[in-house]
N, C-alpha and C positions, 0 to 999 in steps of 0.2 A: 764468780769465785764464790759467789754464793748456791751451786752448783755438788760445792768442793764439801760445804757446810753438810749441805740435806746428804750427799753419802756418805759420810760419814757419821752422819744421828742415823742414817740407816742402818752401818755396820754394827751404832755401838746397841741401836734399838734390838735389833736380833741378834745377838749375843745374850744381852740384857732375856728378852723373850727365850731363847736354851734356857738359861741357870736358874728361872722365875718360878719355869715347866716342873722341877727339877724338885722334888723332896724328902732324897738323902745328904742336898748339901745341908750346909748352914745359912742365916740368913744373911749373915755375915760376910760370907762368899757371892752373894746375888748383887751386892751393894755394887756402887763404885760406876766410872763411867770412860774408864782412861781405857786402851784398848788396847793393849798388852794385859793388867790386870786382871782385865775381863777376861782375852787367852789362856793366863795362866790357869782361872776358874773352872775356865772350860774343859782346859786339859786335865787336871785335879779329879776331874766329875765326870768324865768319857773314859779318858785315858784311848784315844783312836785319833788322836794325828787329824792329820789330814784325810783321812779316810772315808769315803761315803758308806754311810748302810747303808744297802737293802735289804730288808725286806720282806718274802715271797711269803703268803700266806697263800696253804692248800687248802680246799674242801676235801679230804678224804674219802669222802663218797662216793664224789663226781670225777676227785683227781687234777682236779684241775686249778689255777692260781682265783681266789676268791678277791685278793689284793695286795700289792705292791706299793708299800712304801718307800720314801726313801728318806736319812735324813743329813743334809747335805752340811761340813761343819763352815766357818768363816776359821779358809785354807790363811797357813802361815805364810805364803803369799800379801793375801787381802789385809789380811793386818799387818801388815810390812806397810804397806801402799796408804791402808789409810791411816797410821800414824803419818806419814810422809802428807797427806793433805794441810794436819795444819799448819804448818808453813807457809795456806793460800790462806786462814784463815787471820791473816793481821796484812796491817799497812804496808804495800811494798815497795818497794824503789823503783824513781818513774823510769830507771833506762830498761828495766823489768817487762813496765808494762808497754813501752814501745819497742819492746823486740819481739818480728814478728816470728823468729826460730821458740822464743820459749813460746810465747801463747800454744804453736801450733804440738810443743809438748807438753802441753800442759790437757789442753784439749784431748789428745793422747793417750796419756795419763785418766781423766775424767771416764772417756769411753772403754779405758781398763776394768776399772772399777767396777763402772756399771752395770758390765756385763759377769765380771765374778758375784758381783752383790745379787744379781739376779738370778745367777746358777745358786746360790746359797744361799737365796730366800725359798728355791723354787720345790724343798721338798717339803712335805708334809708333817714327820717326826722331827721332835722338838728335842732330839738328844736319840743316839742310841736304842737299844733295850737296854734296860741294866738289872740284872737280875740281885735279886733283894736273897743276901746269904743266912737269913733267919727266917723268912720265910718260901723258899727255893721256888720264888715265883720271879715272874720277869714284869715289867712295866712298860708301857710309852706311851708320853703323850705327846697326842696329836692335834694339831691346824689343822683349820682349814677345810674345812672338808665338810658334806652338809649336813643334816641332823637326819635324812633316812642313809647317808653311808654309813654315819657312825650307830645307827638303832643298826644299821643291817652285820657291822663289825663283831658289834658289842656281844646282840644274841650268837653269831658263827665263834666270838671267844668263846661264850661260855659254854656251849656245846665241845669241850674242847675237850668230846677223845675225837668228836669228826674232826681235828684242823691237823695238820703240821706245819710249822714258823722252819722255816727257813732262812740265816740270815749270811748277810757274804762282805765282808770288807772291801771296798773298790779304791781304784785309786784316783777317778773321781768320777764325774756321773755319766753314763752314757752315754750314746749322743741321741736326744731326743727323746728322753728317758724323764717319765714325768708320772711323779705319787698317780695310783690307781687303786679305786674299787669297784669290782666286778659285780655290780649289782644285781638282782634278776629280772630280768621282764615283768616287767606291768602285767598282769590279764587283765582284759576290761569282760567285766559280764551285761 
């Protein structure tokens, strides 16, 4: 049962991480722990549903990608499964505990949720790019990259005349896809 608690807490934490990273929403929207409440606030903030945002940043001079970044949502299916976990966090009927079929189904649910959470936590973007209408600038919150990668990406983005950004919304994360920043090779002197 403890694994159900850990998975549910992981889902809630990722959802809160997405909301906390956003400057365009109120602090009130960032609060809470209930899966349904957090899910509604994320949908209000992003309006992407279950779509994965894939951001490719190209160096215009070399015409090669310098980064491929993903926002991987907590899908509606994962939110629903997480809410089901709430039922396993309380005392269970003794008859269930002795039922092997029930335990097998419970294990399968946990494995399914673990896989879904792993995918949802695999993207480095803490939301899709958000266009600020007042400034006509787009912002992206990034987590889980090295300082060197972040400095490189920030430097390239500051040279905005030399960068093209392509945003696609996908039905799911492409097979074996990971966010990646293509750092130039270091030369030794």
